[in-house]
N, C-alpha and C positions, 0 to 999 in steps of 0.2 A: 443318841448319836453314837455312830460306829466307832470302835476303838481302831486307832490307827495302826497299820501293820507296821512291824519293825523287822530289820534284818537279823537273820538268824545266828550272824557271826559278831557283828559288832553293836547290835542294837538301835541303829539310826532309823529313822522312818524310811520306809520305802515310798518312793515317788508316786504319785497317782497315774504318772505316764506309763508305769511299769506293769507288765502283764499281772492279771490277777493271780496268776500261780506263782509268782516270783517270791523267793525266800530271801533273796539277799538285795542289798541297796545297789549294788554295781556289780561289774564282772570282776574287778579286782577282789571283792569280799568272796564272790563265789569260787574264784580260783584258790585263794588263801584257805576257804575253809575246806576244800578239796584236799589241798597239802596237808591241813591239821589232821584231817581223818585218815590219811595215808599214814602219817607219822605215827599215829595212836593204833594203826593196824585195824581200824573200823572199814569194813567193805560195805558198801551200798550195793544192792543186788539191782540190776534194772528190772523194770516191770516187762516180763515176757510178752511179746506181741502174739496176737491172736493167729493163729495158722489160718492160711486162706482155704476156704472151702474148695475141696477137689472139683475138678472141671467134669461137668456132667455132659453125656452125649444125648441126643434127642430122646433115644429110647428109654434111658434111665429117667431124665426129666419127665416124660409123659408117665412113666409108672408112679411117680412121685405125686404127681397131679391127681386131684379127685375127679376132675372133668377130663374128658378128651380134648385135644386140640380143637377140633371142629366146634366144640361147646364154647370154648373160650373165645374162639374167633367171633361166633355168633353172638356172645355177650359184648364183645369189645365193639363190633359193628352197631349193635343197637344202642349202646353207650354214644357212640359216635354220631349217630342218626339223630339221638335226641338233642345233642349239642348242636347239630346243624339246624334243627327246627326250632331250638328255643331263641324267642326273640331277644332274649337277654345277651345272647352270645354277641360278642364285640365282632364288628365287621373285619378288623385286622386279623383274628383269629380264625376266620372262615376258610382263606386259602389251605392253611396247614391243616385243619380239620377235614377238608376235602381229600387232601393227598393221601392222608392216613385213612379215611374212609375207603377210598378207592383201593389202596394196597391191601387193607384187610378184607375187602370183598374179593379181590383177585387171589390172594391166599386160600380163602375158604372156598373159592370155585376150583383151585388146584387140589385142595384137600379131598374135596366132595368128589371130584372126577367129572364135573359138568357144571356148565354155567346156567344162569337163569334163562337165557335166550336159546340154549343149544337145541332144545326140543323143536321150536318153532322154525329154527333155520334148517335143520335137517329134513324137515318133512316137506314134501312138496304137495302143494295144493292143486289138484286138477279140476278145472271146470268144465263141466261136460255141456254141450248145446242141448237144450232141452226144447229146442223148436221155438223160444220166445225171441222177438227181435226187437231191438230198440229203436224207434222211429224219432 
């Protein structure tokens, strides 16, 4: 059986509804303990917060990555395609996956400078009359 937690100031048990990190049984004990530490000249240093990472621009981010942006987009596209084709994928997830898939495909198209169907649309197909007629 686990040892019951007790208040760091008065020794009373700390209630089960208190946070697992709680050291005191009540706010009044916490305040009184703080006043007692101040009277004794004991200063508790706060734990320093981690500094946020500096903001990266696109060029720095791509330099940090092993793969180029196009490779990452292709991989993401393939993962999304597998999820869309998987029969285990819930029907309620399909609209969001489809939107993401289309967005990634469009971004990949803009990165690569051309689309999947650009070549066929720009080509004009000429049909020459070779003398045969359809009756």
